[in-house]
C-alpha positions as CSV (number, residue, x, y, z in Angstrom):
1,M,14.3,-32.4,12.5
2,A,12.4,-30.0,14.5
3,K,12.6,-30.2,18.1
4,G,9.2,-28.2,18.7
5,P,8.8,-24.8,20.8
6,R,11.2,-24.7,24.0
7,P,9.3,-24.4,27.2
8,G,8.9,-20.8,28.5
9,L,9.8,-19.2,25.0
10,I,6.5,-17.8,24.5
11,P,5.2,-15.1,27.1
12,A,2.4,-16.9,29.4
13,K,0.1,-13.9,28.6
14,V,0.0,-14.4,25.0
15,D,-3.5,-14.7,23.3
16,P,-4.2,-18.4,22.7
17,A,-4.8,-17.7,19.0
18,L,-1.5,-15.9,18.7
19,R,0.2,-18.6,20.8
20,S,-1.0,-21.2,18.2
21,L,0.5,-19.1,15.6
22,L,4.0,-18.3,17.6
23,E,4.1,-22.2,18.2
24,S,3.6,-23.1,14.4
25,V,6.4,-20.5,13.7
26,L,8.8,-21.8,16.4
27,Q,8.1,-25.4,15.1
28,R,9.6,-24.2,11.9
29,L,12.4,-22.3,12.9
30,D,13.5,-25.0,16.0
31,G,16.3,-27.1,14.9
32,V,17.6,-25.1,12.0
33,P,21.1,-25.3,12.0
34,D,22.4,-21.9,11.5
35,L,20.1,-20.3,14.2
36,G,20.7,-22.4,17.3
37,D,19.9,-20.8,20.6
38,Q,20.4,-17.4,18.4
39,W,16.8,-16.4,18.4
40,R,13.7,-15.8,20.8
41,I,10.4,-14.2,21.2
42,T,9.8,-11.6,23.6
43,E,7.2,-9.1,24.6
44,D,8.1,-5.4,24.5
45,R,7.5,-2.0,23.1
46,Y,8.8,-1.4,19.5
47,P,10.4,0.9,18.6
48,S,12.1,0.7,22.1
49,S,10.5,4.0,23.4
50,A,7.6,5.3,25.6
51,S,5.3,5.9,22.5
52,G,6.1,2.7,21.1
53,S,3.1,0.2,21.1
54,K,3.6,-3.2,22.8
55,Q,4.1,-6.1,20.6
56,I,5.6,-9.4,20.1
57,L,9.2,-9.4,19.1
58,L,11.1,-12.1,17.0
59,Q,14.8,-11.6,17.9
60,F,18.1,-12.9,16.5
61,K,21.3,-12.3,18.6
62,N,24.0,-10.5,17.2
63,G,27.2,-10.8,19.3
64,T,26.1,-9.8,22.8
65,R,23.0,-7.7,21.4
66,W,19.4,-8.8,20.6
67,E,18.3,-7.4,17.3
68,T,14.4,-7.4,16.5
69,K,13.8,-8.8,13.0
70,A,10.0,-8.8,13.1
71,A,7.2,-7.5,15.6
72,L,3.5,-8.5,15.7
73,S,1.6,-6.0,17.7
74,A,-2.0,-6.4,19.1
75,N,-3.8,-4.8,16.4
76,G,-2.3,-7.1,13.7
77,N,0.5,-5.2,12.3
78,L,3.5,-7.1,11.4
79,V,6.8,-5.2,11.0
80,T,10.0,-6.9,9.5
81,T,13.6,-5.4,9.2
82,G,16.7,-5.9,7.8
83,T,19.7,-4.5,6.6
84,S,20.0,-1.5,4.1
85,S,20.9,-3.6,0.9
86,S,18.4,-6.7,1.7
87,G,15.7,-5.1,4.0
88,G,13.3,-6.9,5.8
89,D,11.7,-9.6,3.8
90,L,8.2,-11.3,4.3
91,T,7.9,-14.2,2.1
92,V,4.4,-16.0,1.8
93,N,3.9,-19.5,0.5
94,G,0.4,-19.3,-0.5
95,N,-2.1,-16.2,-0.5
96,L,-1.8,-12.9,1.6
97,T,-5.2,-11.7,2.7
98,V,-5.2,-8.1,4.3
99,T,-8.4,-7.3,6.1
100,G,-9.5,-3.9,8.1
101,T,-12.5,-2.4,9.6
102,S,-11.4,1.4,9.9
103,T,-11.4,4.1,7.1
104,L,-7.6,2.8,6.2
105,G,-7.8,-0.5,7.6
106,G,-6.6,-3.5,5.5
107,N,-4.2,-1.5,3.5
108,L,-0.4,-2.0,2.6
109,T,1.4,1.0,2.9
110,F,5.0,1.8,1.9
111,T,7.2,4.4,3.9
112,N,10.3,3.6,2.0
113,T,11.5,6.2,-1.0
114,A,10.6,4.8,-4.7
115,S,13.5,3.6,-6.6
116,A,15.2,5.4,-9.3
117,S,13.7,5.1,-12.7
118,T,16.7,3.3,-14.1
119,V,16.6,0.5,-11.6
120,G,14.9,-2.6,-13.1
121,F,12.5,-5.2,-11.4
122,G,9.6,-7.4,-12.4
123,K,6.5,-8.8,-10.6
124,T,7.1,-6.2,-7.8
125,I,4.9,-3.6,-6.3
126,G,6.6,-0.6,-5.0
127,P,6.0,3.0,-4.3
128,G,7.2,3.9,-7.5
129,N,4.6,2.0,-9.8
130,L,1.4,2.4,-7.7
131,T,-2.0,3.7,-9.2
132,R,-2.0,7.0,-7.0
133,A,-5.4,7.9,-8.1
134,W,-8.5,6.6,-10.0
135,A,-12.0,8.0,-10.7
136,F,-14.9,6.8,-12.4
137,M,-17.1,10.2,-13.2
138,T,-20.1,11.4,-14.7
139,L,-20.2,14.7,-16.4
140,Q,-23.5,16.7,-15.2
141,A,-25.1,19.9,-15.9
142,A,-23.6,23.3,-14.7
143,T,-19.9,22.2,-14.6
144,V,-20.9,19.5,-11.7
145,V,-18.9,16.1,-11.8
146,T,-20.1,13.1,-10.0
147,I,-17.5,10.7,-8.5
148,N,-19.5,7.3,-9.0
149,D,-16.2,5.6,-7.7
150,G,-12.4,5.3,-7.3
151,Y,-10.1,6.5,-4.4
152,N,-7.6,9.6,-3.6
153,I,-9.8,11.9,-5.5
154,Q,-11.0,15.2,-3.6
155,G,-13.3,16.4,-6.8
156,A,-13.6,17.6,-10.2
157,T,-15.2,20.0,-12.3
158,W,-15.7,20.7,-16.0
159,D,-16.1,23.4,-18.3
160,N,-19.5,22.0,-19.8
161,S,-17.5,21.4,-23.3
162,G,-14.5,19.0,-23.3
163,T,-11.8,20.2,-20.3
164,V,-12.1,18.5,-17.0
165,T,-10.2,19.4,-13.9
166,V,-9.4,16.4,-11.2
167,T,-8.0,17.1,-7.7
168,M,-6.5,14.4,-5.8
169,A,-7.2,14.2,-2.1
170,T,-3.4,13.3,-1.3
171,A,-0.9,14.6,-3.6
172,C,1.8,12.7,-5.5
173,S,5.6,13.4,-4.8
174,N,5.7,15.7,-7.7
175,A,4.1,16.6,-11.0
176,N,6.1,13.9,-13.0
177,Y,3.2,11.2,-12.9
178,G,1.4,9.8,-15.9
179,I,-2.3,10.1,-16.7
180,I,-4.7,7.6,-18.4
181,V,-8.1,8.8,-19.5
182,T,-10.9,6.3,-21.0
183,F,-14.3,7.1,-21.3
184,Q,-17.4,4.6,-21.1
185,N,-20.0,6.4,-23.4
186,R,-20.5,9.7,-24.7
187,A,-24.0,11.5,-24.3
188,N,-24.0,13.2,-27.6
189,G,-22.4,10.5,-29.8
190,A,-19.3,9.6,-31.3
191,S,-17.4,6.3,-30.8
192,F,-13.7,7.4,-30.2
193,V,-12.6,10.4,-28.4
194,N,-8.9,11.7,-28.0
195,F,-7.6,12.9,-24.6
196,T,-5.0,15.5,-23.9
197,C,-3.9,15.1,-20.3
198,N,-1.5,17.6,-18.4
199,A,-0.1,17.3,-14.8
200,T,-0.8,21.2,-13.4
201,S,0.5,20.3,-10.0
202,S,1.4,17.3,-7.7
203,S,-2.4,17.1,-6.9
204,V,-4.2,18.4,-10.0
205,F,-4.3,17.3,-13.4
206,V,-6.5,18.2,-16.4
207,F,-7.6,16.6,-19.7
208,Q,-9.4,17.9,-22.6
209,S,-11.3,15.8,-25.2
210,S,-10.9,16.0,-28.8
211,V,-14.5,16.7,-29.0
212,V,-17.4,18.3,-27.0
213,M,-18.6,15.9,-24.4
214,G,-22.1,16.2,-23.4
215,T,-23.8,15.9,-20.0
216,G,-24.1,12.2,-18.7
217,T,-20.8,11.3,-20.2
218,N,-18.9,8.7,-18.4
219,V,-15.2,9.1,-18.0
220,S,-12.6,7.0,-16.1
221,A,-9.0,8.8,-15.3
222,Y,-5.8,6.8,-13.7
223,V,-2.9,8.6,-12.3
224,I,0.7,6.3,-12.0
225,G,3.4,7.5,-10.1
226,K,5.2,8.5,-7.0
C-alpha cells in the first residue's frame, strides 16, 4: 500500500501546480517493493552541462550512482531515458494531449534513426512511417500554384498542362519516399485522372496527370518516408 510522498523529497520552490502532479506520481511510486529508497526527485540541469536547462529530474539509484530516468522542464518538456534495447518508455493510460503556442509548439519530434524496413511493428508511430509532407493545392494561371493547406511545403509550380513540381520546406533523409496524389475536381472535365509520380531529390518531387488539367483544378499530394 502506498505510504505517500516522503517529506522533503520535492524541492521547496517547485510551482504549486507541478508539485501537485509530482505528489500524485510519488503517491503511485512510493511503496512499490522493487523501488524502495532507490529513487528520488531532484532539481538540476539536464543534460548535466552549463547549457543544459534547469529541470525536475526523476532519478533511480544504480549502485552508488543516481541515473536520470525522466526530466520535466519549466517549458513543459518531458524527457524519458532508457537502455539501448528498451529505450525510455512513457506509458499513458488515457488520452495524451500536446499543446503549444509557438510556430513549432505542440509537436511530437523524433530524434532517433528510423528502423530498418524489415523490422515489423503494429500500432506504432516512428520516424520511418510518418507523413513527411502534405499539400492541398489549386492550379492557377501562368504556372502559379496556390497552397491552400498542408505542411512542410515550400512551394509548387506547374506547366499549365499536367506536370506539377513540388518542393518541400524540409527534405526527407533520402529520395526513397512514397508519393500519393489525389484530385478533388478537374476544371475541364474528366471524373478520373491517373498520376505518375517521381521523387527527383530528397526535397523535390514531380507528378504528372494522364490528361491535361485546367486552371482551377484542386489536387492533394502526400509524402510518406524517412
